[in-house]
N, C-alpha and C positions, 0 to 999 in steps of 0.2 A: 504494500500500500504506500502510495506517495505521501511524503511528509506534507503537513498542512502549511500554507503560506504563513509567514509571521503576522502577528497582530498588526504591527506597524514596522516599516523599514525606512530608515533615514539613509538616503542615497546621495553621496557627494555633497552633503549639506555644508554650507558656509554661512557665517553670520558676521557681517562687518557693521559696527555701529557708526552713527553720524560723526563721532569723533575720529573715525579712521581706524579704531582698534578692531582687529580681526579676532573675534572670540572663538570662532570655529572655522575650519577649512577642510574640505574633503572628508567630512565625517560620514563613515559608513557604520550603521548600527541597526541590528534587528532586535525587536522585542517579541519573544515567543509566548504564545498564550499559556497561562498557568505558571510561568516561571517567576522566580524572585531574582531580579537582575539588579546588581549594585553597580553604580557608576563611581569608580574609585579614582581619586587623583588629588593633587594639591589644590589649594585655593587659587582661583583665577584661571582654571584650565577649561572652562566652558561647560562643566557638568550641569550647572543650574540653567544655563542658556539652552542646552539641549532638552532639559526637562520641560522648560517653559514652551518650547516649540511643540513638543509632544502634546502638551496641554492645550495648545492653540492660543497661548498668551503672547507669543512672538512668532514672527514670520521669518523664514530663511532668506538670506540675500541671494543664495544660489543653491542648486540641488533641489531635492524634493522629499516630502514625506509621503509614503504610499501605504494607505490603510487597507487591510483586507476587507473586501466588499465595497471599497471606495468611500467609506464614511467613517469618521471618528466615533467610537462607541462612547458610552457614558464614562466620564473620567472624574476621579476625585483627586484633589490636590491638598497636600499637607505641607505648609510652609515651615521654615526654620523656627519662626516665632509663632505662637498659637493664634495671634491676630483675632482675639475674641472681642466682642462688643462688651465693654465694661458695664454698661447700663442694663444689659439684658441677662436674664437667667441662663443657666446652663441649657435648659430645655429650649429656650428661644434661640440660643446660639446654634444649636444643632438643627433647629427648624428652619434656619435662614435659607439654605439652598432650595428647600422645598417651597418656601414662601415666595422666593424669587421666580419659581416656576409657576406660580399661581395656584399652588395646592392649598386648600383650606386647612385650618388647624385640625379640625376633627378628622379629616381624611389623612392628614400627615401623622397624626398621633401614633399609630402603630409603628411606622418606620422610625420615628424619632425615639420612641421608647425602646425599640429593638436595638438601635444604634448605641444608645446609652448602656443598655444591658451588655452588649458585646464588649464594651471597654471597661466594664465594672463600675459604672457610675449611675446605676439605676436609682440609688438613694440620694443623689445630689441634683436632681432635676431642677429644684427650686433655688439652689445656691447661686451665688454670683461669682464671677471670676476672681474678685478680690479675696474671696474666702477659700480659694483653692491653692494648693501647692503647685510648683512648676510642672511636676509630672502629671498632676490631675488636669491642669490646663491643656497640656498636650493631648491627653486622652479625649478631652472635649473636642479639640481640633480634629482628631482622628475620627471621632464619632460623627462630626459634621460632614467630613469627607465621605463617610460610609452611608450617610442618610439616603443617598440616591442609589445605593447598591451598585457602585460603578464596576464595570468590567475591568477597568485599569485604574490602579491606585498609584499616584505619583507622590513621592516624599522627598523633600529637599532638606537634608540634614536635620530631621526633626528632633533629634535627641542631643545635638551637639552642645547645647547650653546647659544640659542637666548634669547632676552629679553622677558618679560612676555607678553607685548602687541603684539609683532610679533608672539609669540608662540600661543596665543589665536586665532589670525587671521588665522594662518596656520592650526590650528586644524579645524576651520570651513571650510576652503578651502579643506582640505583633506576629510572631510565628504561629501562635495559637489562632489568631484571627485569620491568618492566611490559610491555615489548614481547614478552618470551619467554612470560610466563604469561597475559597478557590479563586480569589481575585488575583489577577496578574499584578505584580508590584515592580515598580522601578524606583530605586532608592539611592539617593545621592549621599556619599559619605567621603571623608578623607581618612577614615580609620580602617587599616588593614584588618584588624581583629574583628571589628563589627561586620565588615563586608563578608568575611569568610564565615562567620557564625550564622549570618542571616541568609546568605544567598545560595541559589542553585548555580548561578553564573555571575562572573565579575567582568566588567569592561573597564580596562585601565586606560586613563586619559593622560596624554601629554599636553602641555600648555603652549600658548602663543605661537601659532593658533591651536586651538583645541582639536584633538582627533584621537581616535582609539588606536593604541599601539599594541595591545594584547588583550585576549579574552581567556578567562580561566574558568573551567568547569569545576564546581565544588561537589565532589562525590561524597556527600555526607548523608546521614540518616534524615528522613523526613521529620522525625521528632527529635529535637535537639535540646540539650541541657548541659549541665556541668560535665557529664560523662564525655560528651563530644568535645567540649572546650579543653579537656585534659588529655585527649586522645592524640596519638602520634599522627593520625590522619589530619586532624585540625592543625597541628604544628607544621606539618609538611605543606599544607595548603597556604598557611600564613607565610611560610618561607618563600613559596613560589610567587605569591601576590606581592610580597615586599620586594623581591628581585625584579619583578615586572614594573613595579612603581619606581624603583631606583633607576631602571633603564629608561622609563618614560621621562623622568625628571632630567636625566642627562641629555635626552633628545630635545628638551625645551631650551630655547636660547636664553 
């Protein structure tokens, strides 16, 4: 049986900003349905720009994005900062994308309640962002992205600002969500250890201009935890990813 076409393919994509800065050039990248793909690279290598293009928030200067079936599916986006409305309750923050689609509160309630339950915040629907920890705010942001049940979840370094303990917990929770929902995930990070722990595949970026210099398949178990983090398999994959990242950084001017 022939392999299915990727969910989206970026072909020869370039992005040059009005300032003349070339963020991306000749970027070739495929996102395969059901995978957890991490975009790994140093700051300023165009990872977030590529993510925004996939989301439809930016247009390429050259090249093309080719979607299977010819149309972008439902996409959820989780930014590096939670970007919550401080005056609105947790429930209303998660309701926002449905409200913007014209969905009434009563019709949206099951989806909002389900999204909050998925991230472990069912008991905080009436709370306000000022009452939440940093990790809880990020959970609200993830719930908001899940409210529309997207086929593709895009995450732009969502855990970078969190402490290590919270970050590790949210890594595990994200994998549990992925297993339950089956959503395709594209995750931007500059952490080798996080990329290996979370991913089924890693695309390593070089900078100025951004492009993919290596891809690494992570042949780890579907269910991951401390046992995987302590395994020789994990250590070897981290070594390969680190070597690829070092080579990518040497390739950058």
